[in-house]
N, C-alpha and C positions, 0 to 999 in steps of 0.2 A: 893758791888757784890761779891758774893759766889766765891770761887774758889775751887775745885774739883780735885785730880791730878788721872793721868790714871787708877790706880789700884785701887782706890776708887770708881772711875766709874764703872770699871769693874765687882765690888763686888756688888755695889748696884744701878746698873740702873733704876730700876722702881723706887725705891724711890725718886731718885734723879730727875727722868723726872717726876714724880707724883707732887714733890714741886716744880718744874718751872712751872707746869700747874696750880696748886693750889695758890700759893702764888704770881703767875707771876712775880718771879724774873729770874734773868740773872744768869747764872751761867758758870764763866771763865774755862776751863779744861786746865791743865797744865801736860805740860811732861819733867819732871827733873828739875822741877821749872820754864819751859819755856812755855808762855804762847803758845796754838798750837790751839786752838777752842773757838767758844762760844756758849752756848744753851740758847735760849731764847722762849719763849712762842710763838705759832703759832697764827697770826692774820690773819683771810682769807683776800682778796683783795678785795676792794668794786665791786659790781656788777655794769657794765655800764647800762647807760640808753637806751632804745631804741632809743633816739633822737643820743645819741652817736654813738651805733653802725649802723645804717642809715645812719650818715655822711660821714662814710666810703662809704658805698655802693655808696651813691648819688655822691661822688666825684671821685668816678672812671670813667674813659672817657669812652663813648658810643662805641661800636665796628663801624667798617667801615663797608660797604657792605659787607656781607659776600659772601665768594667764596665756591659756591657748591663743596661737595666731588665727585670726577667723580666717582667711586665705587657705593655710593648711588644713585646718578642719572643713572647709569648705572642698578642697581635692580630695579629702579621704573620704568624705560622703559621697561625693561624685564617683570615687572610685569602686567605693563599696556597692552602690546602687548599681553600677554598669556590671559588678560582677554577680549580683543576685539576678539581674533579670537573664542572662544567658543562660 
């Protein structure tokens, strides 16, 4: 495991990051000789399968009988009355 001081990291960030990516190496960043951070290559998380995604959906409880929204009910009533009077 390679170590790099903050000053060196500041001066050569691009080269250090490219080294991490190209060589898949881990670098420990030091601040006055004390370990403060770790720079590691990025690995994308695995994509969940369709079954894993749907398992969460299927596990949700089904909603009970829905309570009608009184505002929407009134709008529908007014629209119906308006259409009937024409």
